[in-house]
C-alpha positions in Angstrom: 0.4 28.6 31.8 1.6 25.4 30.1 -1.0 22.6 29.7 -0.6 19.7 32.2 1.0 16.6 30.8 -1.3 13.9 29.3 1.0 11.2 30.8 4.1 10.6 32.8 6.9 8.5 31.3 9.2 6.6 33.6 12.2 5.1 31.9 14.9 2.8 33.4 17.6 0.5 32.2 16.3 -3.0 32.0 18.9 -5.8 31.6 17.2 -9.1 30.6 17.4 -10.7 34.1 15.3 -7.9 35.7 13.1 -6.7 32.8 10.1 -8.8 33.7 10.3 -7.8 37.3 10.5 -4.2 36.3 7.4 -4.7 34.1 5.6 -6.2 37.0 6.6 -3.2 39.2 5.2 -0.8 36.6 1.8 -2.6 36.4 1.5 -2.9 40.1 2.0 0.9 40.4 -0.8 1.8 38.0 1.0 1.9 34.6 -1.3 2.4 31.6 1.2 0.8 29.2 4.7 -0.6 29.3 7.2 -1.2 26.5 10.8 -2.2 26.2 13.2 -0.7 23.6 16.9 -1.0 22.6 18.5 2.4 22.9 22.2 2.7 21.9 22.6 -1.0 22.4 21.0 -0.8 25.9 17.6 -2.3 26.8 15.3 0.3 28.5 11.9 -0.1 30.0 9.4 2.7 29.4 6.3 2.8 31.6 3.5 5.3 31.1 1.3 6.7 34.0 -1.7 9.0 34.1 -1.1 12.7 34.9 -2.7 12.4 38.3 -0.1 9.9 39.4 2.5 11.3 41.8 5.7 11.5 39.8 7.8 12.0 43.0 6.3 8.9 44.6 6.8 6.8 41.5 10.5 7.7 41.2 11.1 7.1 44.9 9.4 3.7 44.9 11.3 2.6 41.7 14.6 3.6 43.3 13.7 1.6 46.4 12.8 -1.4 44.2 16.1 -1.1 42.3 18.0 -1.0 45.6 16.3 -4.2 46.6 17.3 -5.8 43.4 20.9 -4.8 43.9 20.8 -6.2 47.4 19.7 -9.6 45.9 22.7 -9.4 43.5 21.1 -8.1 40.3 22.7 -5.6 38.0 20.2 -2.8 38.5 21.5 0.6 37.8 19.7 3.7 39.2 19.4 5.5 35.9 15.7 6.5 36.2 14.4 9.2 33.9 11.0 10.9 34.3 9.4 13.1 31.7 6.0 14.5 30.7 4.7 13.2 27.4 1.7 14.0 25.2 2.1 11.4 22.4 -0.2 8.4 23.2 1.5 6.2 20.5 2.8 3.8 23.3 -0.8 2.7 23.9 -0.4 0.2 20.9 3.4 0.1 20.7 3.9 -1.7 24.1 2.2 -4.7 22.7 5.1 -5.3 20.3 7.1 -6.5 23.3 4.8 -9.6 23.7 5.2 -12.0 20.7 4.2 -15.7 20.5 7.0 -17.7 22.0 7.6 -21.5 21.7 8.7 -23.0 25.0 10.0 -26.6 25.5 8.8 -29.2 23.1 5.1 -28.7 23.2 4.1 -25.2 24.4 3.5 -21.8 22.7 3.0 -18.8 25.0 1.1 -16.0 23.2 -0.9 -12.8 23.9 -4.6 -12.8 23.1 -4.2 -10.5 20.1 -1.7 -12.9 18.5 -2.4 -16.5 19.4 -1.7 -18.7 16.4 -2.5 -22.4 16.1 0.8 -24.2 15.6 0.9 -27.9 14.7 2.4 -29.9 17.5 2.2 -27.2 20.1 -0.3 -26.3 22.8 -1.1 -22.5 22.9 -1.2 -20.9 26.3 -2.8 -17.4 26.0 -1.6 -14.9 28.6 -3.0 -11.4 28.9 -0.1 -9.2 30.1 -1.3 -7.5 33.2 -0.3 -6.6 36.7 1.2 -9.9 37.5 4.5 -11.8 37.0 4.6 -14.5 34.4 4.2 -13.6 30.7 6.5 -16.4 29.5 9.3 -14.1 28.5 11.5 -14.4 31.6 14.1 -17.2 32.0 12.7 -18.3 35.3 9.2 -18.8 33.8 10.6 -20.5 30.8 12.6 -23.0 33.0 9.5 -23.7 35.1 7.4 -24.4 32.0 10.0 -26.7 30.5 10.3 -28.6 33.8 6.6 -28.8 34.2 6.2 -30.2 30.7 8.8 -32.9 31.4 7.1 -33.9 34.7 3.6 -33.9 33.3 4.7 -36.3 30.5 6.8 -38.5 32.8 4.8 -38.6 36.0 1.3 -37.6 35.0 0.4 -36.2 38.5 -3.3 -35.8 39.2 -3.1 -32.6 41.2 -0.8 -29.6 41.6 -0.4 -26.5 43.8 0.9 -23.3 42.2 2.3 -21.0 44.9 2.5 -17.3 44.0 0.7 -17.9 40.7 1.1 -14.4 39.3 -0.4 -14.4 35.9 -1.5 -18.1 36.3 0.8 -19.2 33.5 2.1 -22.3 35.3 -1.3 -23.4 36.6 -2.8 -23.0 33.1 0.1 -24.9 31.5 -0.4 -27.7 34.0 -4.0 -28.0 33.1 -3.3 -27.9 29.4 -0.7 -30.6 29.9 -3.2 -33.0 31.4 -3.1 -32.3 35.2 -6.7 -32.6 36.4 -6.8 -30.2 39.4 -4.7 -27.2 40.2 -5.0 -24.9 43.1 -3.3 -21.5 42.3 -2.5 -19.3 45.3 -1.5 -15.6 45.4 -1.7 -12.9 48.1 -1.9 -10.1 45.5 -5.5 -9.2 44.4 -4.3 -7.8 41.1 -2.4 -11.0 40.4 -5.4 -13.1 41.2 -7.6 -11.0 39.0 -5.1 -11.4 36.1 -4.8 -15.1 36.7 -8.6 -15.7 36.7 -8.8 -13.7 33.4 -6.1 -15.9 31.9 -7.7 -19.1 33.2 -10.9 -18.2 31.5 -9.2 -17.2 28.3 -7.7 -20.7 28.1 -10.9 -22.5 29.0 -9.5 -24.3 32.0 -11.7 -22.8 34.8 -13.0 -26.3 35.7 -9.5 -27.5 36.4 -7.8 -24.4 37.9 -9.0 -22.8 41.1 -7.4 -19.4 41.9 -7.6 -18.5 45.6 -6.1 -15.8 47.8 -3.6 -16.9 50.4 -0.3 -16.4 52.0 2.1 -19.3 51.2 3.8 -18.9 54.7 0.5 -19.8 56.5 -1.2 -22.0 53.8 -3.0 -25.1 54.9 -3.8 -27.3 51.9 -4.0 -31.0 51.1 -0.6 -32.4 50.2 -0.1 -32.6 46.5 2.0 -34.8 44.2 3.3 -31.7 42.5 4.0 -28.2 43.9 5.2 -25.3 41.8 6.8 -22.1 43.2 8.3 -19.5 40.9 9.4 -16.9 43.4 12.8 -15.6 44.6 15.5 -17.9 46.2 15.4 -16.0 49.5 11.7 -16.9 49.8 12.4 -20.6 49.0 14.9 -20.7 51.8 12.4 -19.1 54.2 9.5 -21.4 53.1 11.3 -24.7 52.9 9.5 -26.2 55.9 6.2 -25.0 54.4 7.0 -26.8 51.2 7.6 -29.9 53.3 4.1 -29.8 54.6 2.5 -29.3 51.2 4.3 -31.9 49.0 3.1 -35.5 49.3 5.7 -38.2 50.2 7.4 -39.1 46.9 5.9 -36.0 45.3 7.8 -33.3 43.4 8.6 -29.7 44.1 9.6 -27.3 41.3 11.4 -24.1 42.4 11.9 -21.2 40.0 13.2 -17.7 40.4 16.6 -19.0 41.4 19.8 -17.4 40.0 22.2 -20.1 38.8 24.6 -19.1 41.6 21.9 -19.6 44.2 20.9 -23.1 43.1 23.1 -25.1 45.5 22.1 -23.0 48.6 18.4 -23.3 47.7 18.7 -27.1 47.2 20.5 -27.3 50.6 17.7 -25.4 52.4 15.1 -27.7 50.8 17.1 -30.8 51.8 16.7 -29.7 55.4 12.9 -30.0 54.9 13.1 -33.5 53.4 13.8 -32.9 49.7 16.4 -34.3 47.4 17.5 -32.6 44.2 16.5 -34.6 41.2 17.4 -32.3 38.2 18.2 -28.7 37.3 17.4 -26.7 34.2 19.2 -23.4 33.5 17.7 -20.8 31.2 19.1 -17.2 30.7 21.1 -17.5 34.0 18.1 -18.7 36.0 18.0 -22.2 37.5 14.8 -24.3 37.9 15.1 -27.1 40.5 13.2 -30.3 40.5 13.2 -31.9 44.0 11.6 -35.1 45.4 10.0 -35.4 48.8 11.8 -38.3 50.6 
């Protein structure tokens, strides 16, 4: 009888616009390690799972996730490959995907094992975990750049971060001088990852991570609200945003494909917001809107 596999490897094509979402999917489903590679000019994501994981369930859920991405207009091919592996070299190799990355004029996003001090930049340390927001994705980059501009120009005293994921936006807000940030997420794994990252960055006194569903959230109106989630959710939650942003306050919306920007801004306008500016990074738009 052959020995059971030490690990399952699940591989799938990962174009840039969906690579971080696929990484998040893998962590959420119990991956022990994730790495991205160029194979024949094509970017592929390789995720490794323990032998007790159900291979059939993993494949079925990934295909369902890919179908959901296609429904949203993403180029997500169903070229899933599953194999049994015994070589544990990925346990270190996946870290190579996460390198220090300068963002905007003042920020440097880095993993804890490679967090250099760079003159003129504020280092934000993010432990890649089971949550969205490692600073690699265009939507996260756009939100960070927009946040940097707003923090310097407006100097808001408080902020809400809705769907905080890894906590990257809340942490950046604190490091950029915002005194109090409430970070909300409904996913326990995301909250655990966010709290770890908040502690790593020494901003626990400024950032509070709390469980909550954005759709039913009741919180004090804030002068700045951040939401890096998908455009369809922004449309659905527009009226909720109207109840969370103070009059004259700012709303930053990420996770919006460039082609979805106008429709998203129109939905927000119906809740009392006017578009103030737009940033586009890697095909993703970040909207800055003001509550009128």
